BARO-144590 format. One line per 10 residues: number of its first residue (from 1); their letters; for each residue x, y, z of N, C-alpha, C, O. Coordinates in pm, whole numbers, padded with zeros to 5 digits. Atoms other than C-alpha are relative to their C-alpha. Last residue first. Layout:
% BARO-144590
NUM	a	X/Y/Z/X/Y/Z/X/Y/Z/X/Y/Z  ...;
This chain:
% BARO-144590
206	xxxxxxxxxx	00025/00104/00101/-05958/01269/04039/00061/-00133/00044/00051/-00233/-00027  00125/00071/-00027/-05989/01499/04339/-00024/-00115/-00096/-00116/-00194/-00075  -00012/00075/-00126/-05626/01612/04336/-00124/-00083/00031/-00117/-00182/00103  -00080/00120/00025/-05662/01706/03970/00013/-00085/00125/00012/-00208/00118  00076/00093/00082/-05946/01942/04056/00079/-00129/-00022/00026/-00239/-00004  00099/00066/-00087/-05755/02101/04341/-00082/-00101/-00079/-00116/-00208/-00028  -00072/00087/-00094/-05456/02177/04118/-00098/-00078/00086/-00082/-00198/00107  -00047/00118/00074/-05677/02313/03842/00068/-00100/00092/00047/-00220/00082  00116/00081/00040/-05860/02546/04083/00039/-00126/-00077/-00019/-00233/-00054  00063/00076/-00108/-05530/02651/04249/-00123/-00081/-00046/-00135/-00197/-00007;
196	xxxxxxxxxx	00111/-00073/-00063/-05352/02755/03932/-00077/-00089/00098/-00100/-00207/00073  00128/00047/00054/-05037/02546/03877/-00113/00075/00069/-00118/00079/00192  00079/-00113/00047/-04735/02759/03970/-00132/-00044/-00063/-00196/00035/-00132  00057/-00071/-00114/-04541/02514/04188/-00086/00119/-00040/-00127/00198/00045  00081/00086/-00087/-04482/02266/03906/-00068/00073/00116/-00178/00036/00156  -00088/00059/-00099/-04370/02542/03667/-00087/-00081/00097/-00202/-00046/00122  00004/-00036/-00142/-04628/02590/03397/00112/-00065/00079/00147/-00181/00057  -00106/-00096/-00033/-04535/02561/03028/00007/00034/00148/00101/00101/00190  -00129/00068/00014/-04739/02243/02965/00118/00090/00038/00224/00041/00075  -00014/00093/-00112/-05044/02420/03105/00135/-00071/-00006/00200/-00089/00096;
186	xxxxxxxxxx	-00028/-00077/-00121/-04992/02706/02861/00015/-00089/00122/00100/-00064/00207  -00136/-00055/00004/-04964/02472/02563/00036/00076/00128/00146/00060/00181  -00103/00103/-00019/-05273/02264/02643/00138/00062/00014/00212/00028/00106  00035/00068/-00124/-05522/02546/02695/00102/-00108/00032/00140/-00126/00148  -00075/-00061/-00110/-05326/02726/02425/-00043/-00053/00136/00031/-00040/00233  -00144/00021/00016/-05446/02489/02154/00076/00054/00120/00163/-00014/00175  -00025/00143/-00023/-05805/02484/02279/00149/-00028/-00005/00204/-00095/00081  00009/00024/-00144/-05813/02863/02310/00027/-00147/00033/00087/-00177/00136  -00118/-00055/-00067/-05684/02894/01953/-00004/-00025/00151/00098/-00060/00210  -00100/00100/-00031/-05938/02653/01802/00119/00053/00077/00197/-00026/00130;
176	xxxxxxxxxx	00052/00131/-00037/-06147/02922/01640/00114/-00100/00020/00203/-00111/-00063  -00003/00094/00113/-05964/03251/01636/-00049/-00135/00047/-00012/-00181/00155  00031/-00067/00127/-06004/03562/01854/-00002/-00093/-00120/-00041/-00050/-00229  00134/00034/00047/-06039/03385/02190/-00035/00056/-00137/-00151/00050/-00178  00015/00146/00006/-05670/03371/02280/-00138/-00042/-00052/-00155/-00154/-00100  -00065/00053/00119/-05640/03739/02191/-00022/-00151/-00014/-00046/-00200/-00124  00088/-00024/00114/-05894/03837/02455/00058/-00058/-00128/-00014/-00113/-00211  00118/00086/-00016/-05686/03673/02727/-00097/00017/-00116/-00150/-00082/-00167  -00042/00135/00037/-05373/03841/02598/-00116/-00098/00008/-00133/-00185/-00077  -00023/00002/00144/-05544/04179/02607/00041/-00140/-00046/-00007/-00189/-00149;
166	xxxxxxxxxx	00130/00002/00069/-05685/04118/02954/00017/-00007/-00151/-00059/-00075/-00219  00061/00130/-00020/-05342/04030/03089/-00133/-00013/-00071/-00163/-00117/-00130  -00064/00100/00085/-05184/04337/02934/-00065/-00138/00014/-00084/-00207/-00086  -00117/00061/-00065/-05430/04577/03094/00053/-00115/-00085/-00022/-00180/-00158  00027/00114/-00088/-05666/04736/02838/00129/-00044/00070/00237/-00030/00014  00020/-00045/-00137/-05603/05086/02702/-00022/-00115/00098/-00027/-00093/00219  -00116/-00070/-00055/-05446/04975/02376/-00016/00039/00147/00082/00043/00221  -00078/00082/-00093/-05701/04707/02292/00105/00079/00076/00155/00032/00178  00083/00047/-00111/-05976/04915/02130/00079/-00076/00105/00033/-00091/00218  00028/-00107/-00096/-05720/05100/01919/-00079/-00047/00122/-00056/-00001/00234;
156	xxxxxxxxxx	00137/-00049/00018/-05600/04775/01756/-00031/00105/00107/-00002/00084/00224  00000/-00135/00057/-05222/04752/01779/-00140/00057/-00020/-00156/00176/-00048  -00038/-00096/-00104/-05238/04455/02018/00001/00144/-00051/-00012/00237/00028  00107/-00014/-00098/-05432/04250/01763/00032/00108/00101/-00054/00190/00134  00112/-00067/00068/-05182/04308/01485/-00113/00026/00097/-00172/00134/00097  -00037/-00140/00017/-04894/04221/01719/-00111/00080/-00066/-00139/00194/-00028  00002/-00065/-00132/-05069/03899/01827/00033/00148/-00014/-00036/00232/00044  00138/-00028/-00040/-05145/03798/01468/-00010/00071/00134/-00096/00157/00153  00056/-00103/00089/-04774/03845/01384/-00147/00028/00032/-00184/00144/00047  -00050/-00133/-00031/-04648/03657/01689/-00061/00109/-00086/-00099/00214/-00035;
146	xxxxxxxxxx	00111/-00096/00003/-04872/03353/01646/00046/00142/00030/-00036/00226/00071  00022/-00050/00136/-04600/03105/01550/-00112/00100/-00013/-00154/00132/-00125  00097/00086/00067/-04607/02896/01869/-00035/00049/-00140/-00119/-00010/-00208  -00068/00126/00029/-04288/03065/01990/-00092/-00098/-00074/-00045/-00184/-00147  -00092/-00024/00112/-04466/03400/01961/00071/-00129/-00040/00090/-00155/-00159  00082/-00026/00119/-04755/03280/02179/00089/00021/-00123/00061/-00031/-00231  00054/00129/00044/-04509/03132/02429/-00081/00018/-00128/-00069/-00061/-00222  -00111/00078/00057/-04317/03459/02456/-00051/-00132/-00056/-00011/-00173/-00165  -00030/-00059/00130/-04642/03651/02506/00113/-00075/-00069/00109/-00097/-00190  00109/00039/00091/-04738/03408/02784/00025/00057/-00139/00006/-00014/-00238;
136	xxxxxxxxxx	-00021/00141/00038/-04397/03453/02949/-00108/-00046/-00096/-00079/-00118/-00191  -00117/00009/00088/-04428/03831/02946/00023/-00142/-00049/00051/-00165/-00167  00032/-00044/00136/-04785/03820/03079/00119/-00010/-00095/00102/-00044/-00212  -00044/-00137/00021/-04704/03610/03383/-00017/00040/-00145/-00002/-00043/-00235  -00121/-00005/00081/-04725/03230/03400/00061/00140/-00007/00182/00154/-00021  -00099/00094/-00053/-04974/03196/03686/00133/00009/-00075/00239/-00002/-00014  -00053/-00052/-00127/-05162/03513/03594/00107/-00092/00057/00204/-00045/00116  -00080/-00120/00029/-05196/03399/03233/00059/00057/00128/00176/00097/00129  -00127/00042/00059/-05308/03052/03341/00091/00119/-00030/00212/00112/-00010  -00081/00070/-00101/-05576/03180/03577/00138/-00035/-00055/00239/-00017/00013;
126	xxxxxxxxxx	-00046/-00100/-00095/-05706/03427/03319/00089/-00063/00107/00193/-00007/00142  -00106/-00074/00068/-05724/03151/03058/00058/00107/00092/00180/00128/00096  -00123/00077/-00008/-05920/02937/03305/00116/00072/-00068/00229/00066/-00020  00012/00123/00078/-06186/03199/03359/00135/-00069/00003/00230/-00019/00063  00074/-00056/00115/-06248/03492/03590/-00031/-00115/-00094/-00147/-00152/-00114  00032/-00137/-00040/-06145/03370/03936/-00076/00074/-00109/-00177/00138/-00081  -00107/-00090/00042/-06167/03004/03831/-00042/00144/00029/-00160/00178/00019  00037/-00124/00069/-06410/02789/04030/00124/00084/-00030/00206/00111/00058  -00101/-00100/-00034/-06382/02428/04139/-00014/00118/-00094/-00044/00102/-00212  -00065/-00054/00118/-06662/02174/04151/00089/00115/00043/00077/00167/00154;
116	xxxxxxxxxx	00041/-00130/00047/-06795/01949/04424/00074/00042/-00125/00136/-00040/-00192  -00109/-00098/-00011/-06605/01667/04587/-00038/00139/-00045/00033/00235/-00016  -00120/00032/00076/-06923/01468/04647/00105/00108/00014/00094/00195/00100  -00095/00073/-00083/-07182/01497/04923/00129/-00033/-00071/00220/-00090/-00010  -00058/-00084/-00104/-07378/01773/04749/00104/-00070/00085/00189/-00004/00145  -00145/00024/-00004/-07431/01564/04437/00069/00079/00110/00191/00097/00105  -00027/00064/-00129/-07809/01530/04468/00147/-00029/00020/00183/-00127/00084  -00047/00137/00021/-07839/01600/04094/00025/-00074/00131/00064/-00190/00130  00104/00079/00065/-08055/01910/04142/00038/-00145/-00020/-00049/-00232/-00029  00112/00014/-00093/-07809/02053/04393/-00108/-00089/-00060/-00160/-00179/00006;
106	xxxxxxxxxx	-00042/00092/-00106/-07511/01987/04169/-00115/-00026/00098/-00137/-00139/00141  -00012/00135/00056/-07686/02148/03873/00036/-00102/00105/-00023/-00210/00110  00136/00054/00016/-07796/02449/04075/00004/-00142/-00055/-00076/-00227/-00017  00057/00020/-00134/-07439/02507/04191/-00140/-00059/-00010/-00174/-00152/00064  -00057/00121/-00060/-07301/02450/03841/-00064/-00027/00137/-00097/-00142/00168  00046/00113/00080/-07533/02703/03680/00050/-00131/00061/-00024/-00229/00071  00139/00036/-00032/-07473/02949/03967/-00053/-00119/-00080/-00129/-00199/-00026  00017/00077/-00123/-07090/02928/03925/-00147/-00036/00028/-00173/-00150/00065  00087/00116/00026/-07099/03045/03563/-00025/-00083/00124/-00091/-00187/00116  00131/-00045/00046/-06968/03396/03629/-00098/-00114/-00020/-00219/-00095/-00017;
96	xxxxxxxxxx	00074/-00062/-00109/-06681/03255/03837/-00141/00040/-00043/-00236/00019/00033  -00033/-00141/-00020/-06570/03034/03550/-00085/00055/00114/-00192/00002/00144  00079/-00101/00070/-06610/02657/03582/00055/00139/00026/00140/00158/00113  -00072/-00126/-00004/-06435/02333/03675/-00082/00102/-00078/-00132/00071/-00186  -00002/-00089/00115/-06590/01997/03749/00078/00126/00026/00132/00148/00134  -00081/-00115/-00037/-06665/01704/03976/00008/00089/-00123/-00046/00054/-00228  -00017/-00122/00080/-06928/01436/03965/00104/00091/00061/00113/00106/00183  -00056/-00107/-00083/-06939/01075/04088/00028/00120/-00091/00079/00105/-00202  -00143/-00025/00011/-07159/00851/03873/00040/00117/00091/-00042/00203/00123  -00070/00030/-00124/-07498/00727/03985/00150/00019/-00006/00223/-00037/00075;
86	xxxxxxxxxx	-00081/00122/00016/-07656/00701/03642/00080/-00035/00124/00134/-00145/00133  00011/00059/00134/-07924/00953/03736/00076/-00131/-00007/00033/-00231/00050  00142/00025/00026/-07995/01086/04088/-00023/-00060/-00137/-00137/-00094/-00171  00062/00094/-00094/-07629/01042/04192/-00147/-00030/-00029/-00192/-00142/-00006  -00032/-00001/-00142/-07485/01211/03881/-00081/-00097/00084/-00141/-00190/00031  -00118/00081/-00030/-07493/01138/03506/00024/-00019/00149/00086/-00118/00188  -00003/00126/00074/-07840/01251/03404/00114/-00092/00046/00096/-00213/00057  00115/00084/-00038/-07891/01516/03670/00005/-00136/-00068/-00031/-00237/-00008  -00015/00043/-00140/-07539/01655/03628/-00115/-00091/00041/-00092/-00194/00105  -00101/00105/-00006/-07565/01663/03247/00016/-00053/00143/00032/-00173/00162;
76	xxxxxxxxxx	00045/00119/00074/-07894/01851/03252/00100/-00114/00014/00063/-00227/00046  00112/00064/-00070/-07788/02096/03524/-00044/-00129/-00067/-00062/-00230/00000  -00046/00073/-00118/-07447/02171/03374/-00114/-00074/00070/-00095/-00187/00114  00037/00141/00011/-07585/02259/03031/00032/-00080/00126/00002/-00199/00134  00145/00010/-00018/-07582/02633/03105/-00049/-00144/-00010/-00161/-00174/00030  00034/00024/-00140/-07206/02599/03152/-00149/-00014/00023/-00191/-00077/00121  00058/-00116/-00069/-07148/02565/02779/-00046/-00034/00140/-00100/-00142/00164  00048/-00098/00096/-07061/02297/02523/-00071/00117/00066/-00163/00175/00008  00146/00003/00018/-07049/02015/02777/-00051/00095/-00108/-00168/00088/-00145  00038/-00138/00034/-06677/01927/02775/-00146/00003/-00043/-00187/-00073/-00131;
66	xxxxxxxxxx	00109/-00025/00094/-06653/01588/02948/-00024/00149/-00022/-00077/00216/00066  00002/-00146/00006/-06337/01454/03114/-00097/00040/-00110/-00074/00010/-00227  00020/-00056/00134/-06402/01087/03191/-00014/00151/00009/-00095/00203/00085  00041/-00140/00006/-06252/00922/03498/-00020/00041/-00145/00064/00011/-00230  00145/-00007/-00010/-06230/00548/03567/-00056/00140/-00003/-00165/00165/00048  00037/-00014/-00141/-05859/00552/03648/-00152/00011/00018/-00200/00039/00127  -00038/00123/-00068/-05764/00416/03306/-00037/00001/00147/-00048/-00104/00210  00086/00109/00047/-05962/00700/03149/00031/-00131/00069/-00061/-00205/00105  00134/-00003/-00060/-05788/00959/03367/-00089/-00117/-00043/-00158/-00175/00041  00084/00040/00112/-05436/00849/03268/-00143/-00006/00052/-00186/-00109/00103;
56	xxxxxxxxxx	00132/00054/-00027/-05203/01032/03508/-00072/-00035/-00130/-00057/00034/-00230  -00002/00143/00028/-04831/01078/03459/-00132/-00068/00026/-00136/-00189/00051  -00015/00072/-00126/-04841/01417/03632/-00001/-00152/-00020/-00010/-00228/00077  -00123/-00047/-00064/-04778/01608/03311/00028/-00074/00130/00143/-00090/00170  -00113/00063/00068/-05046/01391/03143/00132/00042/00065/00223/-00041/00079  -00003/00141/-00040/-05305/01499/03401/00120/-00070/-00062/00189/-00146/00006  -00049/00004/-00138/-05216/01865/03344/00009/-00144/00050/00105/-00182/00117  -00143/-00030/00000/-05249/01825/02968/00058/-00008/00140/00168/-00059/00160  -00070/00116/00055/-05588/01650/02999/00152/00023/00004/00227/-00069/00037  00007/00107/-00100/-05715/01926/03228/00075/-00123/-00048/00149/-00184/00028;
46	xxxxxxxxxx	-00085/-00035/-00114/-05594/02200/02992/00002/-00112/00104/00108/-00147/00156  -00139/00009/00044/-05739/02036/02680/00095/00029/00116/00199/-00036/00130  -00035/00142/00008/-06070/01981/02861/00145/-00018/-00042/00215/-00105/00010  -00015/00048/-00138/-06086/02349/02957/00042/-00146/00001/00128/-00186/00080  -00127/-00054/-00049/-06021/02445/02594/00025/-00042/00144/00139/-00070/00181  -00114/00079/00045/-06293/02205/02478/00133/00054/00051/00226/-00024/00075  -00033/00015/00141/-06574/02363/02677/00128/-00076/-00026/00191/-00129/00065  00077/-00084/00090/-06765/02422/02999/00030/-00029/-00146/-00062/-00037/-00227  -00071/-00122/00038/-06628/02128/03192/-00082/00078/-00100/-00163/00022/-00173  00081/-00086/00086/-06802/01845/03379/00072/00133/-00022/00098/00207/00073;
36	xxxxxxxxxx	-00043/-00138/-00023/-06551/01591/03513/-00077/00089/-00098/-00051/00084/-00218  00007/-00087/00118/-06722/01251/03525/00037/00141/00042/-00015/00194/00140  00000/-00144/-00025/-06628/00984/03779/-00006/00074/-00132/00060/00037/-00229  00062/-00025/-00130/-06696/00608/03789/-00015/00148/00030/-00101/00187/00109  00005/-00142/-00034/-06621/00501/03433/-00078/00019/00130/-00193/-00022/00142  -00037/-00020/-00140/-06526/00133/03414/-00002/00145/00044/00076/00184/00131  -00127/-00073/-00006/-06528/00123/03035/00047/00027/00143/00155/00082/00164  -00103/00072/00077/-06793/-00150/03016/00136/00066/00009/00238/-00002/00014  -00035/00127/-00063/-07004/-00004/03295/00114/-00070/-00070/00206/-00121/-00006  -00060/-00034/-00130/-06997/00353/03164/00043/-00127/00073/00150/-00132/00133;
26	xxxxxxxxxx	-00140/-00036/00022/-07055/00214/02815/00070/00038/00130/00188/00007/00149  -00074/00121/00039/-07376/00035/02916/00149/00031/-00015/00233/-00047/00030  -00012/00089/-00116/-07511/00336/03105/00086/-00122/-00032/00172/-00161/00046  -00089/-00068/-00093/-07441/00570/02815/00024/-00089/00121/00138/-00106/00166  -00140/00021/00041/-07591/00321/02569/00100/00068/00094/00211/00019/00112  -00052/00131/-00039/-07912/00326/02781/00142/-00026/-00049/00220/-00085/00026  -00095/-00007/-00109/-07967/00700/02748/00064/-00132/00036/00168/-00135/00101  00027/00085/-00117/-08131/00707/02410/00108/00011/00105/00223/00041/00076  -00016/00143/00020/-08093/01004/02172/-00027/-00079/00128/-00062/-00021/00231  00130/00065/00010/-08235/01354/02215/00006/-00150/-00021/-00097/-00214/-00036;
16	xxxxxxxxxx	00067/-00045/00121/-07928/01570/02149/-00134/-00070/-00022/-00198/-00051/-00126  00033/-00141/-00018/-07810/01528/02508/-00074/00057/-00120/-00150/00152/-00107  00113/-00011/-00093/-07831/01150/02461/-00044/00146/00014/-00163/00176/00013  00117/00048/00076/-07608/01175/02153/-00124/00005/00087/-00231/00045/00041  00041/-00111/00086/-07366/01388/02356/-00118/-00039/-00088/-00202/00045/-00120  00058/-00105/-00084/-07354/01120/02625/-00051/00115/-00086/-00161/00166/-00064  00131/00046/-00046/-07304/00841/02369/-00069/00106/00085/-00190/00126/00073  00092/-00004/00114/-07023/01030/02196/-00141/-00041/00042/-00239/00019/-00002  00032/-00140/00029/-06856/01092/02532/-00098/00011/-00116/-00194/00088/-00109  00089/-00047/-00106/-06876/00724/02625/-00043/00144/-00027/-00160/00177/-00014;
6	xxxxxx	00134/00057/00025/-06728/00625/02289/-00103/00042/00105/-00219/00066/00073  00083/-00080/00091/-06450/00881/02356/-00134/-00064/-00033/-00232/00008/-00053  00138/00008/-00046/-06322/00689/02659/-00093/00083/-00089/-00204/00119/-00049  00098/-00070/00083/-05982/00612/02504/-00142/-00022/00054/-00195/-00132/00047  00115/00086/00026/-05719/00523/02764/-00110/00079/-00071/-00144/00191/-00031  00119/-00036/-00079/-05415/00749/02731/-00116/-00092/-00040/-00138/-00118/-00158;
């Protein structure tokens, strides 16, 4: 996979108050034309895994997948990177609850004529669990060596009344790095015809 991490480091440095010119220079040098704005690292892991399954190399195609550290940052990143800023093409993926942040960001960046962003019904983990089915997800979690933590979690009184899908979704967020790991693993386990619609549409736009 083509390494566009220098561009990401420059963007995050800008977001922390650094200069913006290195971002422009790196976008030109690396041939970046499209930026995929994602809420976090688990979303990026899923998108990267799906691209790899299809033999795609986003970096080589001028695409950078950018986890922003939260949907509330969508406006700032969209304005800086999009049509009213560096002039890059924008697309993205978000949770239903975060749609307003993305919508305002796209509007403020003048990105209404682009492909837009794609929305998960609840969040990406929910989409993947529904696509795979709860039994298959539990099997995958156990195969990854997390069976004992899963059983401990499921025995907690607060979890017993929840639907199975919600319990699995909550479990994926109980340990740092777990959502990132399973963002990749669950995508790799998908049957070709079971890719969640938001992910499928996003990949088609890249």
